[in-house]
mmCIF file of the N, C-alpha and C atoms, coordinates in Angstrom:
data_MODEL
# 
_entry.id   MODEL 
# 
loop_
_atom_site.group_PDB 
_atom_site.id 
_atom_site.type_symbol 
_atom_site.label_atom_id 
_atom_site.label_alt_id 
_atom_site.label_comp_id 
_atom_site.label_asym_id 
_atom_site.label_entity_id 
_atom_site.label_seq_id 
_atom_site.pdbx_PDB_ins_code 
_atom_site.Cartn_x 
_atom_site.Cartn_y 
_atom_site.Cartn_z 
_atom_site.occupancy 
_atom_site.B_iso_or_equiv 
_atom_site.pdbx_formal_charge 
_atom_site.auth_seq_id 
_atom_site.auth_comp_id 
_atom_site.auth_asym_id 
_atom_site.auth_atom_id 
_atom_site.pdbx_PDB_model_num 
ATOM 1   N N  . MET A 1 1  ? 139.663 86.352  140.378 1.00 0.00 ? 1  MET A N  1 
ATOM 2   C CA . MET A 1 1  ? 139.417 86.059  138.976 1.00 0.00 ? 1  MET A CA 1 
ATOM 3   C C  . MET A 1 1  ? 137.942 85.731  138.737 1.00 0.00 ? 1  MET A C  1 
ATOM 4   N N  . VAL A 1 2  ? 137.336 84.952  139.622 1.00 0.00 ? 2  VAL A N  1 
ATOM 5   C CA . VAL A 1 2  ? 135.942 84.564  139.486 1.00 0.00 ? 2  VAL A CA 1 
ATOM 6   C C  . VAL A 1 2  ? 135.042 85.789  139.664 1.00 0.00 ? 2  VAL A C  1 
ATOM 7   N N  . VAL A 1 3  ? 135.391 86.682  140.574 1.00 0.00 ? 3  VAL A N  1 
ATOM 8   C CA . VAL A 1 3  ? 134.595 87.883  140.822 1.00 0.00 ? 3  VAL A CA 1 
ATOM 9   C C  . VAL A 1 3  ? 134.611 88.773  139.584 1.00 0.00 ? 3  VAL A C  1 
ATOM 10  N N  . GLN A 1 4  ? 135.744 88.881  138.948 1.00 0.00 ? 4  GLN A N  1 
ATOM 11  C CA . GLN A 1 4  ? 135.848 89.707  137.749 1.00 0.00 ? 4  GLN A CA 1 
ATOM 12  C C  . GLN A 1 4  ? 134.991 89.127  136.614 1.00 0.00 ? 4  GLN A C  1 
ATOM 13  N N  . THR A 1 5  ? 134.959 87.829  136.493 1.00 0.00 ? 5  THR A N  1 
ATOM 14  C CA . THR A 1 5  ? 134.147 87.179  135.470 1.00 0.00 ? 5  THR A CA 1 
ATOM 15  C C  . THR A 1 5  ? 132.668 87.430  135.727 1.00 0.00 ? 5  THR A C  1 
ATOM 16  N N  . LEU A 1 6  ? 132.245 87.351  137.004 1.00 0.00 ? 6  LEU A N  1 
ATOM 17  C CA . LEU A 1 6  ? 130.850 87.617  137.336 1.00 0.00 ? 6  LEU A CA 1 
ATOM 18  C C  . LEU A 1 6  ? 130.496 89.073  137.052 1.00 0.00 ? 6  LEU A C  1 
ATOM 19  N N  . ASP A 1 7  ? 131.414 89.995  137.337 1.00 0.00 ? 7  ASP A N  1 
ATOM 20  C CA . ASP A 1 7  ? 131.161 91.404  137.050 1.00 0.00 ? 7  ASP A CA 1 
ATOM 21  C C  . ASP A 1 7  ? 130.952 91.628  135.564 1.00 0.00 ? 7  ASP A C  1 
ATOM 22  N N  . ILE A 1 8  ? 131.765 90.991  134.734 1.00 0.00 ? 8  ILE A N  1 
ATOM 23  C CA . ILE A 1 8  ? 131.630 91.129  133.288 1.00 0.00 ? 8  ILE A CA 1 
ATOM 24  C C  . ILE A 1 8  ? 130.302 90.526  132.827 1.00 0.00 ? 8  ILE A C  1 
ATOM 25  N N  . GLN A 1 9  ? 129.903 89.401  133.410 1.00 0.00 ? 9  GLN A N  1 
ATOM 26  C CA . GLN A 1 9  ? 128.637 88.769  133.030 1.00 0.00 ? 9  GLN A CA 1 
ATOM 27  C C  . GLN A 1 9  ? 127.448 89.657  133.415 1.00 0.00 ? 9  GLN A C  1 
ATOM 28  N N  . TYR A 1 10 ? 127.493 90.235  134.624 1.00 0.00 ? 10 TYR A N  1 
ATOM 29  C CA . TYR A 1 10 ? 126.421 91.125  135.058 1.00 0.00 ? 10 TYR A CA 1 
ATOM 30  C C  . TYR A 1 10 ? 126.362 92.374  134.178 1.00 0.00 ? 10 TYR A C  1 
ATOM 31  N N  . PHE A 1 11 ? 127.510 92.892  133.828 1.00 0.00 ? 11 PHE A N  1 
ATOM 32  C CA . PHE A 1 11 ? 127.562 94.061  132.967 1.00 0.00 ? 11 PHE A CA 1 
ATOM 33  C C  . PHE A 1 11 ? 126.980 93.738  131.584 1.00 0.00 ? 11 PHE A C  1 
ATOM 34  N N  . THR A 1 12 ? 127.366 92.605  131.044 1.00 0.00 ? 12 THR A N  1 
ATOM 35  C CA . THR A 1 12 ? 126.845 92.184  129.738 1.00 0.00 ? 12 THR A CA 1 
ATOM 36  C C  . THR A 1 12 ? 125.339 91.981  129.799 1.00 0.00 ? 12 THR A C  1 
ATOM 37  N N  . LEU A 1 13 ? 124.876 91.350  130.874 1.00 0.00 ? 13 LEU A N  1 
ATOM 38  C CA . LEU A 1 13 ? 123.441 91.136  131.058 1.00 0.00 ? 13 LEU A CA 1 
ATOM 39  C C  . LEU A 1 13 ? 122.711 92.470  131.173 1.00 0.00 ? 13 LEU A C  1 
ATOM 40  N N  . ALA A 1 14 ? 123.289 93.406  131.889 1.00 0.00 ? 14 ALA A N  1 
ATOM 41  C CA . ALA A 1 14 ? 122.672 94.725  132.042 1.00 0.00 ? 14 ALA A CA 1 
ATOM 42  C C  . ALA A 1 14 ? 122.590 95.455  130.688 1.00 0.00 ? 14 ALA A C  1 
ATOM 43  N N  . VAL A 1 15 ? 123.625 95.346  129.887 1.00 0.00 ? 15 VAL A N  1 
ATOM 44  C CA . VAL A 1 15 ? 123.624 95.987  128.569 1.00 0.00 ? 15 VAL A CA 1 
ATOM 45  C C  . VAL A 1 15 ? 122.555 95.365  127.680 1.00 0.00 ? 15 VAL A C  1 
ATOM 46  N N  . ILE A 1 16 ? 122.462 94.049  127.685 1.00 0.00 ? 16 ILE A N  1 
ATOM 47  C CA . ILE A 1 16 ? 121.452 93.361  126.865 1.00 0.00 ? 16 ILE A CA 1 
ATOM 48  C C  . ILE A 1 16 ? 120.055 93.741  127.329 1.00 0.00 ? 16 ILE A C  1 
ATOM 49  N N  . LEU A 1 17 ? 119.836 93.738  128.633 1.00 0.00 ? 17 LEU A N  1 
ATOM 50  C CA . LEU A 1 17 ? 118.529 94.091  129.176 1.00 0.00 ? 17 LEU A CA 1 
ATOM 51  C C  . LEU A 1 17 ? 118.173 95.548  128.845 1.00 0.00 ? 17 LEU A C  1 
ATOM 52  N N  . GLY A 1 18 ? 119.121 96.436  128.976 1.00 0.00 ? 18 GLY A N  1 
ATOM 53  C CA . GLY A 1 18 ? 118.884 97.841  128.632 1.00 0.00 ? 18 GLY A CA 1 
ATOM 54  C C  . GLY A 1 18 ? 118.535 98.014  127.167 1.00 0.00 ? 18 GLY A C  1 
ATOM 55  N N  . THR A 1 19 ? 119.218 97.276  126.317 1.00 0.00 ? 19 THR A N  1 
ATOM 56  C CA . THR A 1 19 ? 118.933 97.339  124.880 1.00 0.00 ? 19 THR A CA 1 
ATOM 57  C C  . THR A 1 19 ? 117.525 96.833  124.583 1.00 0.00 ? 19 THR A C  1 
ATOM 58  N N  . LEU A 1 20 ? 117.146 95.748  125.199 1.00 0.00 ? 20 LEU A N  1 
ATOM 59  C CA . LEU A 1 20 ? 115.795 95.205  124.990 1.00 0.00 ? 20 LEU A CA 1 
ATOM 60  C C  . LEU A 1 20 ? 114.728 96.174  125.482 1.00 0.00 ? 20 LEU A C  1 
ATOM 61  N N  . LEU A 1 21 ? 114.963 96.792  126.635 1.00 0.00 ? 21 LEU A N  1 
ATOM 62  C CA . LEU A 1 21 ? 114.000 97.763  127.146 1.00 0.00 ? 21 LEU A CA 1 
ATOM 63  C C  . LEU A 1 21 ? 113.905 98.978  126.225 1.00 0.00 ? 21 LEU A C  1 
ATOM 64  N N  . ALA A 1 22 ? 115.020 99.405  125.660 1.00 0.00 ? 22 ALA A N  1 
ATOM 65  C CA . ALA A 1 22 ? 114.999 100.528 124.722 1.00 0.00 ? 22 ALA A CA 1 
ATOM 66  C C  . ALA A 1 22 ? 114.208 100.168 123.465 1.00 0.00 ? 22 ALA A C  1 
ATOM 67  N N  . ILE A 1 23 ? 114.349 98.946  122.995 1.00 0.00 ? 23 ILE A N  1 
ATOM 68  C CA . ILE A 1 23 ? 113.597 98.501  121.816 1.00 0.00 ? 23 ILE A CA 1 
ATOM 69  C C  . ILE A 1 23 ? 112.105 98.480  122.117 1.00 0.00 ? 23 ILE A C  1 
ATOM 70  N N  . VAL A 1 24 ? 111.729 97.962  123.268 1.00 0.00 ? 24 VAL A N  1 
ATOM 71  C CA . VAL A 1 24 ? 110.307 97.899  123.648 1.00 0.00 ? 24 VAL A CA 1 
ATOM 72  C C  . VAL A 1 24 ? 109.736 99.306  123.757 1.00 0.00 ? 24 VAL A C  1 
ATOM 73  N N  . TYR A 1 25 ? 110.468 100.222 124.364 1.00 0.00 ? 25 TYR A N  1 
ATOM 74  C CA . TYR A 1 25 ? 110.000 101.597 124.503 1.00 0.00 ? 25 TYR A CA 1 
ATOM 75  C C  . TYR A 1 25 ? 109.846 102.254 123.129 1.00 0.00 ? 25 TYR A C  1 
ATOM 76  N N  . SER A 1 26 ? 110.802 102.012 122.244 1.00 0.00 ? 26 SER A N  1 
ATOM 77  C CA . SER A 1 26 ? 110.736 102.584 120.902 1.00 0.00 ? 26 SER A CA 1 
ATOM 78  C C  . SER A 1 26 ? 109.526 102.055 120.145 1.00 0.00 ? 26 SER A C  1 
ATOM 79  N N  . LEU A 1 27 ? 109.231 100.782 120.286 1.00 0.00 ? 27 LEU A N  1 
ATOM 80  C CA . LEU A 1 27 ? 108.047 100.211 119.639 1.00 0.00 ? 27 LEU A CA 1 
ATOM 81  C C  . LEU A 1 27 ? 106.771 100.835 120.188 1.00 0.00 ? 27 LEU A C  1 
ATOM 82  N N  . ARG A 1 28 ? 106.745 101.076 121.482 1.00 0.00 ? 28 ARG A N  1 
ATOM 83  C CA . ARG A 1 28 ? 105.581 101.706 122.106 1.00 0.00 ? 28 ARG A CA 1 
ATOM 84  C C  . ARG A 1 28 ? 105.362 103.099 121.531 1.00 0.00 ? 28 ARG A C  1 
ATOM 85  N N  . VAL A 1 29 ? 106.427 103.867 121.444 1.00 0.00 ? 29 VAL A N  1 
ATOM 86  C CA . VAL A 1 29 ? 106.335 105.216 120.882 1.00 0.00 ? 29 VAL A CA 1 
ATOM 87  C C  . VAL A 1 29 ? 105.906 105.151 119.419 1.00 0.00 ? 29 VAL A C  1 
ATOM 88  N N  . LEU A 1 30 ? 106.441 104.202 118.687 1.00 0.00 ? 30 LEU A N  1 
ATOM 89  C CA . LEU A 1 30 ? 106.097 104.045 117.277 1.00 0.00 ? 30 LEU A CA 1 
ATOM 90  C C  . LEU A 1 30 ? 104.614 103.727 117.099 1.00 0.00 ? 30 LEU A C  1 
ATOM 91  N N  . ILE A 1 31 ? 104.074 102.886 117.947 1.00 0.00 ? 31 ILE A N  1 
ATOM 92  C CA . ILE A 1 31 ? 102.654 102.536 117.876 1.00 0.00 ? 31 ILE A CA 1 
ATOM 93  C C  . ILE A 1 31 ? 101.795 103.757 118.186 1.00 0.00 ? 31 ILE A C  1 
ATOM 94  N N  . LEU A 1 32 ? 102.183 104.533 119.200 1.00 0.00 ? 32 LEU A N  1 
ATOM 95  C CA . LEU A 1 32 ? 101.417 105.733 119.530 1.00 0.00 ? 32 LEU A CA 1 
ATOM 96  C C  . LEU A 1 32 ? 101.431 106.731 118.380 1.00 0.00 ? 32 LEU A C  1 
ATOM 97  N N  . LEU A 1 33 ? 102.576 106.903 117.755 1.00 0.00 ? 33 LEU A N  1 
ATOM 98  C CA . LEU A 1 33 ? 102.672 107.815 116.619 1.00 0.00 ? 33 LEU A CA 1 
ATOM 99  C C  . LEU A 1 33 ? 101.841 107.319 115.440 1.00 0.00 ? 33 LEU A C  1 
ATOM 100 N N  . GLU A 1 34 ? 101.838 106.017 115.216 1.00 0.00 ? 34 GLU A N  1 
ATOM 101 C CA . GLU A 1 34 ? 101.054 105.454 114.124 1.00 0.00 ? 34 GLU A CA 1 
ATOM 102 C C  . GLU A 1 34 ? 99.569  105.700 114.349 1.00 0.00 ? 34 GLU A C  1 
ATOM 103 N N  . ARG A 1 35 ? 99.129  105.590 115.584 1.00 0.00 ? 35 ARG A N  1 
ATOM 104 C CA . ARG A 1 35 ? 97.718  105.858 115.892 1.00 0.00 ? 35 ARG A CA 1 
ATOM 105 C C  . ARG A 1 35 ? 97.375  107.310 115.635 1.00 0.00 ? 35 ARG A C  1 
ATOM 106 N N  . ARG A 1 36 ? 98.284  108.211 116.001 1.00 0.00 ? 36 ARG A N  1 
ATOM 107 C CA . ARG A 1 36 ? 98.037  109.635 115.740 1.00 0.00 ? 36 ARG A CA 1 
ATOM 108 C C  . ARG A 1 36 ? 97.950  109.913 114.249 1.00 0.00 ? 36 ARG A C  1 
ATOM 109 N N  . VAL A 1 37 ? 98.840  109.325 113.488 1.00 0.00 ? 37 VAL A N  1 
ATOM 110 C CA . VAL A 1 37 ? 98.833  109.528 112.039 1.00 0.00 ? 37 VAL A CA 1 
ATOM 111 C C  . VAL A 1 37 ? 97.541  108.978 111.445 1.00 0.00 ? 37 VAL A C  1 
ATOM 112 N N  . ALA A 1 38 ? 97.100  107.828 111.919 1.00 0.00 ? 38 ALA A N  1 
ATOM 113 C CA . ALA A 1 38 ? 95.851  107.249 111.429 1.00 0.00 ? 38 ALA A CA 1 
ATOM 114 C C  . ALA A 1 38 ? 94.669  108.172 111.739 1.00 0.00 ? 38 ALA A C  1 
ATOM 115 N N  . SER A 1 39 ? 94.678  108.758 112.912 1.00 0.00 ? 39 SER A N  1 
ATOM 116 C CA . SER A 1 39 ? 93.620  109.699 113.290 1.00 0.00 ? 39 SER A CA 1 
ATOM 117 C C  . SER A 1 39 ? 93.653  110.933 112.389 1.00 0.00 ? 39 SER A C  1 
ATOM 118 N N  . MET A 1 40 ? 94.847  111.421 112.114 1.00 0.00 ? 40 MET A N  1 
ATOM 119 C CA . MET A 1 40 ? 94.975  112.568 111.226 1.00 0.00 ? 40 MET A CA 1 
ATOM 120 C C  . MET A 1 40 ? 94.481  112.228 109.825 1.00 0.00 ? 40 MET A C  1 
ATOM 121 N N  . GLU A 1 41 ? 94.785  111.034 109.354 1.00 0.00 ? 41 GLU A N  1 
ATOM 122 C CA . GLU A 1 41 ? 94.325  110.598 108.037 1.00 0.00 ? 41 GLU A CA 1 
ATOM 123 C C  . GLU A 1 41 ? 92.802  110.562 107.962 1.00 0.00 ? 41 GLU A C  1 
ATOM 124 N N  . MET A 1 42 ? 92.182  110.068 109.023 1.00 0.00 ? 42 MET A N  1 
ATOM 125 C CA . MET A 1 42 ? 90.724  110.022 109.043 1.00 0.00 ? 42 MET A CA 1 
ATOM 126 C C  . MET A 1 42 ? 90.141  111.432 108.982 1.00 0.00 ? 42 MET A C  1 
ATOM 127 N N  . ASN A 1 43 ? 90.727  112.358 109.735 1.00 0.00 ? 43 ASN A N  1 
ATOM 128 C CA . ASN A 1 43 ? 90.246  113.736 109.702 1.00 0.00 ? 43 ASN A CA 1 
ATOM 129 C C  . ASN A 1 43 ? 90.420  114.350 108.316 1.00 0.00 ? 43 ASN A C  1 
ATOM 130 N N  . ILE A 1 44 ? 91.537  114.067 107.680 1.00 0.00 ? 44 ILE A N  1 
ATOM 131 C CA . ILE A 1 44 ? 91.778  114.592 106.333 1.00 0.00 ? 44 ILE A CA 1 
ATOM 132 C C  . ILE A 1 44 ? 90.770  114.010 105.353 1.00 0.00 ? 44 ILE A C  1 
ATOM 133 N N  . GLN A 1 45 ? 90.461  112.721 105.488 1.00 0.00 ? 45 GLN A N  1 
ATOM 134 C CA . GLN A 1 45 ? 89.468  112.107 104.600 1.00 0.00 ? 45 GLN A CA 1 
ATOM 135 C C  . GLN A 1 45 ? 88.091  112.741 104.782 1.00 0.00 ? 45 GLN A C  1 
ATOM 136 N N  . LYS A 1 46 ? 87.721  113.009 106.031 1.00 0.00 ? 46 LYS A N  1 
ATOM 137 C CA . LYS A 1 46 ? 86.430  113.657 106.291 1.00 0.00 ? 46 LYS A CA 1 
ATOM 138 C C  . LYS A 1 46 ? 86.392  115.046 105.665 1.00 0.00 ? 46 LYS A C  1 
ATOM 139 N N  . LEU A 1 47 ? 87.463  115.816 105.850 1.00 0.00 ? 47 LEU A N  1 
ATOM 140 C CA . LEU A 1 47 ? 87.510  117.161 105.275 1.00 0.00 ? 47 LEU A CA 1 
ATOM 141 C C  . LEU A 1 47 ? 87.485  117.111 103.750 1.00 0.00 ? 47 LEU A C  1 
ATOM 142 N N  . THR A 1 48 ? 88.186  116.155 103.177 1.00 0.00 ? 48 THR A N  1 
ATOM 143 C CA . THR A 1 48 ? 88.202  116.014 101.727 1.00 0.00 ? 48 THR A CA 1 
ATOM 144 C C  . THR A 1 48 ? 86.805  115.692 101.205 1.00 0.00 ? 48 THR A C  1 
ATOM 145 N N  . GLY A 1 49 ? 86.097  114.842 101.912 1.00 0.00 ? 49 GLY A N  1 
ATOM 146 C CA . GLY A 1 49 ? 84.723  114.517 101.519 1.00 0.00 ? 49 GLY A CA 1 
ATOM 147 C C  . GLY A 1 49 ? 83.825  115.745 101.558 1.00 0.00 ? 49 GLY A C  1 
ATOM 148 N N  . LYS A 1 50 ? 83.965  116.558 102.592 1.00 0.00 ? 50 LYS A N  1 
ATOM 149 C CA . LYS A 1 50 ? 83.160  117.778 102.697 1.00 0.00 ? 50 LYS A CA 1 
ATOM 150 C C  . LYS A 1 50 ? 83.491  118.752 101.574 1.00 0.00 ? 50 LYS A C  1 
ATOM 151 N N  . VAL A 1 51 ? 84.779  118.901 101.286 1.00 0.00 ? 51 VAL A N  1 
ATOM 152 C CA . VAL A 1 51 ? 85.193  119.805 100.208 1.00 0.00 ? 51 VAL A CA 1 
ATOM 153 C C  . VAL A 1 51 ? 84.658  119.305 98.872  1.00 0.00 ? 51 VAL A C  1 
ATOM 154 N N  . LEU A 1 52 ? 84.710  118.002 98.661  1.00 0.00 ? 52 LEU A N  1 
ATOM 155 C CA . LEU A 1 52 ? 84.205  117.432 97.411  1.00 0.00 ? 52 LEU A CA 1 
ATOM 156 C C  . LEU A 1 52 ? 82.707  117.684 97.256  1.00 0.00 ? 52 LEU A C  1 
ATOM 157 N N  . LYS A 1 53 ? 81.951  117.501 98.327  1.00 0.00 ? 53 LYS A N  1 
ATOM 158 C CA . LYS A 1 53 ? 80.512  117.762 98.269  1.00 0.00 ? 53 LYS A CA 1 
ATOM 159 C C  . LYS A 1 53 ? 80.242  119.230 97.944  1.00 0.00 ? 53 LYS A C  1 
ATOM 160 N N  . GLU A 1 54 ? 80.985  120.103 98.577  1.00 0.00 ? 54 GLU A N  1 
ATOM 161 C CA . GLU A 1 54 ? 80.803  121.532 98.327  1.00 0.00 ? 54 GLU A CA 1 
ATOM 162 C C  . GLU A 1 54 ? 81.171  121.889 96.887  1.00 0.00 ? 54 GLU A C  1 
ATOM 163 N N  . GLU A 1 55 ? 82.204  121.260 96.381  1.00 0.00 ? 55 GLU A N  1 
ATOM 164 C CA . GLU A 1 55 ? 82.625  121.501 95.003  1.00 0.00 ? 55 GLU A CA 1 
ATOM 165 C C  . GLU A 1 55 ? 81.542  121.056 94.019  1.00 0.00 ? 55 GLU A C  1 
ATOM 166 N N  . VAL A 1 56 ? 80.921  119.919 94.291  1.00 0.00 ? 56 VAL A N  1 
ATOM 167 C CA . VAL A 1 56 ? 79.834  119.433 93.437  1.00 0.00 ? 56 VAL A CA 1 
ATOM 168 C C  . VAL A 1 56 ? 78.666  120.408 93.480  1.00 0.00 ? 56 VAL A C  1 
ATOM 169 N N  . ASN A 1 57 ? 78.348  120.917 94.662  1.00 0.00 ? 57 ASN A N  1 
ATOM 170 C CA . ASN A 1 57 ? 77.256  121.887 94.782  1.00 0.00 ? 57 ASN A CA 1 
ATOM 171 C C  . ASN A 1 57 ? 77.562  123.155 93.989  1.00 0.00 ? 57 ASN A C  1 
ATOM 172 N N  . ILE A 1 58 ? 78.788  123.613 94.038  1.00 0.00 ? 58 ILE A N  1 
ATOM 173 C CA . ILE A 1 58 ? 79.180  124.810 93.294  1.00 0.00 ? 58 ILE A CA 1 
ATOM 174 C C  . ILE A 1 58 ? 79.081  124.554 91.795  1.00 0.00 ? 58 ILE A C  1 
ATOM 175 N N  . GLN A 1 59 ? 79.550  123.383 91.363  1.00 0.00 ? 59 GLN A N  1 
ATOM 176 C CA . GLN A 1 59 ? 79.468  123.064 89.939  1.00 0.00 ? 59 GLN A CA 1 
ATOM 177 C C  . GLN A 1 59 ? 78.016  122.995 89.460  1.00 0.00 ? 59 GLN A C  1 
ATOM 178 N N  . LYS A 1 60 ? 77.148  122.427 90.277  1.00 0.00 ? 60 LYS A N  1 
ATOM 179 C CA . LYS A 1 60 ? 75.726  122.371 89.923  1.00 0.00 ? 60 LYS A CA 1 
ATOM 180 C C  . LYS A 1 60 ? 75.144  123.774 89.822  1.00 0.00 ? 60 LYS A C  1 
ATOM 181 N N  . ALA A 1 61 ? 75.498  124.628 90.782  1.00 0.00 ? 61 ALA A N  1 
ATOM 182 C CA . ALA A 1 61 ? 74.976  125.994 90.764  1.00 0.00 ? 61 ALA A CA 1 
ATOM 183 C C  . ALA A 1 61 ? 75.476  126.740 89.537  1.00 0.00 ? 61 ALA A C  1 
ATOM 184 N N  . LEU A 1 62 ? 76.729  126.547 89.180  1.00 0.00 ? 62 LEU A N  1 
ATOM 185 C CA . LEU A 1 62 ? 77.264  127.210 87.984  1.00 0.00 ? 62 LEU A CA 1 
ATOM 186 C C  . LEU A 1 62 ? 76.618  126.695 86.704  1.00 0.00 ? 62 LEU A C  1 
ATOM 187 N N  . SER A 1 63 ? 76.362  125.393 86.639  1.00 0.00 ? 63 SER A N  1 
ATOM 188 C CA . SER A 1 63 ? 75.740  124.837 85.441  1.00 0.00 ? 63 SER A CA 1 
ATOM 189 C C  . SER A 1 63 ? 74.306  125.328 85.295  1.00 0.00 ? 63 SER A C  1 
ATOM 190 N N  . HIS A 1 64 ? 73.601  125.548 86.397  1.00 0.00 ? 64 HIS A N  1 
ATOM 191 C CA . HIS A 1 64 ? 72.234  126.089 86.335  1.00 0.00 ? 64 HIS A CA 1 
ATOM 192 C C  . HIS A 1 64 ? 72.252  127.523 85.828  1.00 0.00 ? 64 HIS A C  1 
ATOM 193 N N  . LYS A 1 65 ? 73.242  128.287 86.248  1.00 0.00 ? 65 LYS A N  1 
ATOM 194 C CA . LYS A 1 65 ? 73.348  129.674 85.813  1.00 0.00 ? 65 LYS A CA 1 
ATOM 195 C C  . LYS A 1 65 ? 73.680  129.748 84.325  1.00 0.00 ? 65 LYS A C  1 
ATOM 196 N N  . ARG A 1 66 ? 74.470  128.845 83.815  1.00 0.00 ? 66 ARG A N  1 
ATOM 197 C CA . ARG A 1 66 ? 74.859  128.860 82.398  1.00 0.00 ? 66 ARG A CA 1 
ATOM 198 C C  . ARG A 1 66 ? 73.680  128.506 81.496  1.00 0.00 ? 66 ARG A C  1 
ATOM 199 N N  . ARG A 1 67 ? 72.800  127.665 81.994  1.00 0.00 ? 67 ARG A N  1 
ATOM 200 C CA . ARG A 1 67 ? 71.653  127.251 81.196  1.00 0.00 ? 67 ARG A CA 1 
ATOM 201 C C  . ARG A 1 67 ? 70.691  128.415 80.965  1.00 0.00 ? 67 ARG A C  1 
ATOM 202 N N  . ARG A 1 68 ? 70.625  129.294 81.925  1.00 0.00 ? 68 ARG A N  1 
ATOM 203 C CA . ARG A 1 68 ? 69.666  130.412 81.828  1.00 0.00 ? 68 ARG A CA 1 
ATOM 204 C C  . ARG A 1 68 ? 70.168  131.440 80.911  1.00 0.00 ? 68 ARG A C  1 
# 
């Protein structure tokens, strides 16, 4: 009877430990993905800035042509 109780306790402990390890691993993956998304956002912001500058240059060139 005592051996069976210890087996159930070890099994319960193993399940709890496995669950905690799965949570920690999931958080690790989530952090890595968040960093990738942040990096992608920075690249998109840089590209948007370049496109905006080019758009301003085009608008200036068009306005100069209209004046003539």
